Rosetta silent file (secondary structure, phi, psi, omega in degrees, C-alpha in Angstrom):
SEQUENCE: MDKLLPLAPFLPLSLAIVFGISQLLMQVFLAPARRSLMTYTALLQMALLGLATVLAYTARGRLPLLSAADQSSALAAYGFLDGTALFFYLLLIVAGFVTVLGSALYLEREQLAQGEFYALLFFSLTGMMVLASAGDLITLFIGLEIMSMAIYILVGYRR
SCORE:     score description
SCORE:     0.000 S_00000001
   1 L     0.000  -33.011  179.952    0.000    0.000    0.000 S_00000001
   2 H   -68.028  -24.077  179.438    2.904    2.342    0.699 S_00000001
   3 H   -72.388  -23.005  178.890    4.095    1.929   -2.872 S_00000001
   4 H   -86.157  -12.953 -176.810    0.844    3.457   -4.154 S_00000001
   5 H   -60.405  -37.667  176.422    1.092    6.532   -1.914 S_00000001
   6 H   -64.555  -18.766  178.780    3.223    8.558   -4.385 S_00000001
   7 H   -88.477   -5.463 -178.316    0.439    8.105   -6.945 S_00000001
   8 H   -58.314  -36.133  178.210   -2.220    9.561   -4.616 S_00000001
   9 H   -64.449  -18.764 -178.989   -1.892   13.102   -6.024 S_00000001
  10 H   -91.797   11.925  178.896   -2.929   11.785   -9.426 S_00000001
  11 H   -60.521  -46.048  178.817   -6.288   10.533   -8.143 S_00000001
  12 H   -60.772  -40.984  177.827   -8.318   13.419   -9.669 S_00000001
  13 H   -64.968  -43.710 -179.933   -6.709   12.909  -13.089 S_00000001
  14 H   -64.171  -41.323  179.075   -7.186    9.159  -12.934 S_00000001
  15 H   -64.602  -38.829  179.441  -10.812    9.522  -11.885 S_00000001
  16 H   -62.168  -40.162  178.340  -11.544   11.919  -14.751 S_00000001
  17 H   -67.712  -44.734 -179.965  -10.219    9.370  -17.251 S_00000001
  18 H   -63.341  -39.994  179.701  -12.117    6.492  -15.629 S_00000001
  19 H   -67.558  -36.208  175.934  -15.338    8.512  -15.556 S_00000001
  20 H   -63.541  -44.032  178.153  -14.967    9.372  -19.243 S_00000001
  21 H   -65.894  -37.990  179.725  -14.521    5.718  -20.150 S_00000001
  22 H   -66.175  -32.755  176.353  -17.467    4.747  -17.947 S_00000001
  23 H   -66.190  -38.657  176.388  -19.697    7.222  -19.799 S_00000001
  24 H   -64.419  -41.616  179.377  -18.751    5.576  -23.093 S_00000001
  25 H   -66.980  -36.689  177.219  -19.503    2.143  -21.684 S_00000001
  26 H   -65.439  -36.834  178.280  -22.856    3.325  -20.346 S_00000001
  27 H   -62.010  -36.318 -177.811  -23.734    4.657  -23.805 S_00000001
  28 H   -78.142  -43.810 -168.765  -23.075    1.230  -25.269 S_00000001
  29 H   -97.477  -14.840  178.745  -24.659   -1.015  -22.644 S_00000001
  30 L   -80.456  144.653  175.197  -27.640    0.968  -21.310 S_00000001
  31 L   -67.203  147.781 -178.259  -31.013    0.491  -22.924 S_00000001
  32 H   -56.641  -29.805  179.703  -32.195    3.571  -24.863 S_00000001
  33 H   -72.191  -22.095 -177.065  -35.054    4.098  -22.408 S_00000001
  34 H  -101.709    4.988 -176.287  -32.619    4.343  -19.487 S_00000001
  35 L   -72.483  -10.146  175.507  -30.082    6.686  -21.080 S_00000001
  36 L   -69.488  -17.154  176.552  -31.619    9.670  -19.314 S_00000001
  37 H   -70.276  -16.478 -175.920  -29.791    8.387  -16.233 S_00000001
  38 H   -65.251  -32.924  177.626  -26.502    9.323  -17.881 S_00000001
  39 H   -65.097  -44.647  179.243  -26.958   12.991  -17.016 S_00000001
  40 H   -66.065  -36.656  177.176  -27.436   12.156  -13.358 S_00000001
  41 H   -65.615  -41.031  178.491  -24.472    9.818  -13.485 S_00000001
  42 H   -64.843  -38.832  176.765  -22.305   12.540  -15.043 S_00000001
  43 H   -64.718  -42.281  178.027  -23.389   14.970  -12.317 S_00000001
  44 H   -64.243  -40.230  179.431  -22.577   12.391   -9.645 S_00000001
  45 H   -66.843  -38.881  175.732  -19.207   11.708  -11.243 S_00000001
  46 H   -63.378  -40.008  178.433  -18.397   15.425  -11.353 S_00000001
  47 H   -65.273  -40.981  177.363  -19.336   15.675   -7.676 S_00000001
  48 H   -65.797  -36.889  176.878  -17.112   12.689   -6.834 S_00000001
  49 H   -64.821  -41.581  175.699  -14.291   14.242   -8.820 S_00000001
  50 H   -64.275  -39.821  178.389  -14.742   17.463   -6.870 S_00000001
  51 H   -64.101  -42.119  177.757  -14.780   15.522   -3.606 S_00000001
  52 H   -62.949  -37.462  178.450  -11.535   13.743   -4.516 S_00000001
  53 H   -69.877  -41.405  177.866   -9.947   17.102   -5.319 S_00000001
  54 H   -63.774  -41.286  177.556  -11.165   18.658   -2.068 S_00000001
  55 H   -63.608  -39.858  176.976   -9.827   15.677   -0.124 S_00000001
  56 H   -66.289  -34.663 -179.490   -6.466   16.011   -1.877 S_00000001
  57 H   -71.864  -41.414 -178.478   -6.489   19.739   -1.118 S_00000001
  58 H   -77.234  -22.092 -179.403   -7.328   19.340    2.569 S_00000001
  59 L   -98.094   26.188 -175.626   -4.881   16.466    3.049 S_00000001
  60 L   -60.274  -30.903  179.799   -1.948   18.386    1.613 S_00000001
  61 L   -72.844  -26.949 -177.150    0.073   17.897    4.777 S_00000001
  62 L   -97.116  -30.072 -179.986   -0.368   14.131    4.714 S_00000001
  63 L   -85.086  145.610  177.497   -0.243   13.436    0.975 S_00000001
  64 L   -80.239   79.003 -179.108    3.075   13.603   -0.842 S_00000001
  65 L   -69.812  144.366 -177.148    2.127   16.449   -3.163 S_00000001
  66 L   -85.246  131.926  177.407    4.493   17.035   -6.018 S_00000001
  67 L  -138.604  176.996 -178.193    6.317   20.326   -6.105 S_00000001
  68 L   -64.317  -31.893 -178.269    9.365   21.817   -7.771 S_00000001
  69 L   -81.152  -17.138 -176.657   11.535   20.975   -4.763 S_00000001
  70 L   -86.293  109.685  176.929   10.335   17.362   -4.586 S_00000001
  71 L  -115.354   17.686 -178.646   12.571   15.141   -6.654 S_00000001
  72 L   -77.512  -20.005 -179.057   11.809   11.926   -4.750 S_00000001
  73 L  -110.696  144.056  177.384    9.294   10.799   -7.346 S_00000001
  74 H   -68.064  -23.159 -179.565    9.975   10.176  -11.001 S_00000001
  75 H   -81.966  -10.457 -176.165    6.667   11.876  -11.768 S_00000001
  76 H   -65.173  -26.019 -178.945    7.686   15.107  -10.040 S_00000001
  77 H   -73.854  -20.817 -174.053    9.448   16.365  -13.152 S_00000001
  78 L   -94.539  -23.868 -178.240    6.277   16.204  -15.223 S_00000001
  79 E  -159.110  147.164  176.152    3.773   17.966  -13.045 S_00000001
  80 L  -106.338  127.668  177.068    3.379   20.031   -9.925 S_00000001
  81 L  -118.407   85.263 -179.963    0.433   19.263   -7.737 S_00000001
  82 L  -115.317 -168.689 -178.732    0.356   22.068   -5.229 S_00000001
  83 H   -61.342  -37.017  179.920   -2.374   24.266   -3.810 S_00000001
  84 H   -66.559  -45.047  179.230   -2.622   26.346   -6.963 S_00000001
  85 H   -63.292  -41.480  179.178   -3.054   23.327   -9.225 S_00000001
  86 H   -67.194  -33.991  175.032   -5.683   21.851   -6.912 S_00000001
  87 H   -62.665  -44.668  178.723   -7.524   25.188   -6.862 S_00000001
  88 H   -68.894  -33.487  172.830   -7.647   25.193  -10.661 S_00000001
  89 H   -56.376  -49.175 -178.142   -8.729   21.540  -10.621 S_00000001
  90 H   -64.187  -40.128  177.839  -11.667   22.524   -8.440 S_00000001
  91 H   -62.643  -42.198  178.829  -12.478   25.523  -10.626 S_00000001
  92 H   -67.684  -36.873  178.996  -12.469   23.334  -13.745 S_00000001
  93 H   -67.473  -40.007  176.232  -14.647   20.706  -12.081 S_00000001
  94 H   -62.639  -41.258  177.175  -17.213   23.350  -11.100 S_00000001
  95 H   -63.890  -38.423  176.305  -17.214   24.565  -14.716 S_00000001
  96 H   -65.847  -38.921  177.263  -17.723   20.962  -15.868 S_00000001
  97 H   -62.070  -44.187  178.537  -20.595   20.523  -13.422 S_00000001
  98 H   -65.673  -36.322  177.860  -22.269   23.667  -14.765 S_00000001
  99 H   -64.756  -41.759  177.526  -21.700   22.426  -18.327 S_00000001
 100 H   -63.282  -43.298  178.315  -23.413   19.121  -17.557 S_00000001
 101 H   -62.047  -43.078 -176.879  -26.346   20.986  -16.006 S_00000001
 102 H   -73.694  -25.039 -175.740  -26.613   23.358  -18.949 S_00000001
 103 H   -95.121   -9.647 -173.941  -26.338   20.724  -21.648 S_00000001
 104 H   -60.351  -50.354 -178.727  -28.779   18.137  -20.290 S_00000001
 105 H   -68.547  -36.638  179.135  -31.926   19.612  -21.822 S_00000001
 106 H   -63.227  -46.275 -179.464  -30.166   20.492  -25.076 S_00000001
 107 H   -63.749  -37.717  178.960  -28.882   16.956  -25.592 S_00000001
 108 H   -70.534  -41.314 -178.728  -32.305   15.516  -24.869 S_00000001
 109 H   -66.372  -41.393 -178.946  -34.111   17.994  -27.127 S_00000001
 110 L   -85.609   -2.400 -179.500  -31.750   17.462  -30.061 S_00000001
 111 L    55.004   49.186  177.269  -31.638   13.688  -29.433 S_00000001
 112 L   -96.869  156.770 -179.542  -27.855   13.588  -29.317 S_00000001
 113 L   -69.863  116.578 -176.762  -25.827   10.823  -27.695 S_00000001
 114 H   -74.061  -38.552 -176.560  -25.297   11.871  -24.106 S_00000001
 115 H   -62.091  -42.676  178.788  -22.599    9.355  -23.244 S_00000001
 116 H   -65.102  -40.957 -179.839  -20.252   10.491  -25.979 S_00000001
 117 H   -62.425  -48.397 -178.400  -20.779   14.139  -25.044 S_00000001
 118 H   -68.489  -34.121  176.399  -20.073   13.553  -21.360 S_00000001
 119 H   -63.989  -44.684  177.425  -17.081   11.329  -22.153 S_00000001
 120 H   -63.624  -35.253  177.095  -15.595   14.067  -24.333 S_00000001
 121 H   -63.851  -43.614  178.103  -16.306   16.544  -21.550 S_00000001
 122 H   -66.698  -37.622  179.175  -14.403   14.383  -19.054 S_00000001
 123 H   -69.142  -38.763  176.110  -11.511   13.918  -21.490 S_00000001
 124 H   -67.635  -35.017  175.956  -11.263   17.654  -22.146 S_00000001
 125 H   -63.998  -37.718  176.413  -11.395   18.198  -18.384 S_00000001
 126 H   -61.829  -44.777  177.650   -8.489   15.770  -18.038 S_00000001
 127 H   -62.597  -39.464  178.109   -6.458   17.787  -20.530 S_00000001
 128 H   -66.248  -36.245  178.433   -7.272   21.013  -18.699 S_00000001
 129 H   -68.993  -36.724  175.389   -6.199   19.447  -15.408 S_00000001
 130 H   -64.529  -40.639  176.875   -2.908   18.351  -16.964 S_00000001
 131 H   -60.551  -40.133 -176.830   -2.449   21.925  -18.195 S_00000001
 132 H   -67.689  -25.440 -177.398   -3.097   23.280  -14.701 S_00000001
 133 L  -116.796   17.951 -177.350   -0.385   21.137  -13.160 S_00000001
 134 E   -64.041  137.095 -179.437    2.160   20.986  -15.996 S_00000001
 135 L  -106.818  -16.083  176.987    5.745   21.083  -14.851 S_00000001
 136 L  -147.342  176.813 -173.373    7.503   21.325  -18.191 S_00000001
 137 H   -68.290  -34.792  179.423    6.790   22.195  -21.795 S_00000001
 138 H   -65.221  -44.461  178.371    6.195   18.618  -22.930 S_00000001
 139 H   -64.957  -38.151  177.006    3.540   18.065  -20.263 S_00000001
 140 H   -62.049  -43.222  179.583    1.966   21.392  -21.154 S_00000001
 141 H   -66.104  -41.402  178.712    1.817   20.355  -24.805 S_00000001
 142 H   -63.683  -43.463  177.070    0.339   16.940  -23.980 S_00000001
 143 H   -62.618  -40.364  178.343   -2.343   18.560  -21.816 S_00000001
 144 H   -64.266  -40.143  179.522   -3.120   21.054  -24.556 S_00000001
 145 H   -68.911  -41.681  177.707   -3.455   18.274  -27.128 S_00000001
 146 H   -61.142  -46.235 -179.532   -5.707   16.148  -24.912 S_00000001
 147 H   -65.139  -46.691 -173.263   -7.921   19.139  -24.225 S_00000001
 148 H   -69.963  -36.102  178.536   -7.997   20.430  -27.787 S_00000001
 149 H   -62.333  -43.931  179.245   -8.788   17.078  -29.425 S_00000001
 150 H   -67.941  -38.666 -178.678  -11.827   16.605  -27.206 S_00000001
 151 H   -71.435  -35.711  175.844  -12.957   20.205  -27.650 S_00000001
 152 H   -59.362  -42.570  179.074  -12.580   20.013  -31.451 S_00000001
 153 H   -68.138  -38.957  178.958  -14.927   17.042  -31.457 S_00000001
 154 H   -65.030  -33.668  179.548  -17.338   18.807  -29.091 S_00000001
 155 H   -63.723  -41.789  179.763  -17.464   21.855  -31.383 S_00000001
 156 L   -97.656   26.132 -171.501  -18.664   19.739  -34.300 S_00000001
 157 L   -66.543  -36.469 -174.283  -20.711   17.402  -32.132 S_00000001
 158 L   -70.161  -27.667 -177.863  -24.138   18.160  -33.549 S_00000001
 159 L   -80.752    0.000    0.000  -23.140   17.289  -37.119 S_00000001
């Protein structure tokens, strides 16, 4: 269990990826009559993501957060997970929560696939979170690419 402790700061990023994949799986396996539950599931997942970020923020003294001075982890060179990054994580999650609330009626009215939309939203959120905690130019570029690919698809989503 102690070997997993250095990976604890990456819980919000990992959860965002897992939640995006789970939305895709729900789109495939849920019956069409039950797909209205996907909005509630996306809201619950955003709330859980926010809770994980708040827990990481409040447990900063106990968790091994990555900073510029911390070179004990191989991952420390790629990203900084300090109070500022966690604040931006929380800000992005709140924006994602508002986006899910605002898009629910639109997706239902236009009869668009909700699971794909929410999965792309979670993937773009993952890219934004990587951007918020980037420690070098390569990580910044990777976060920008993850975010931009999902947002490009979201822009042309209705077609």
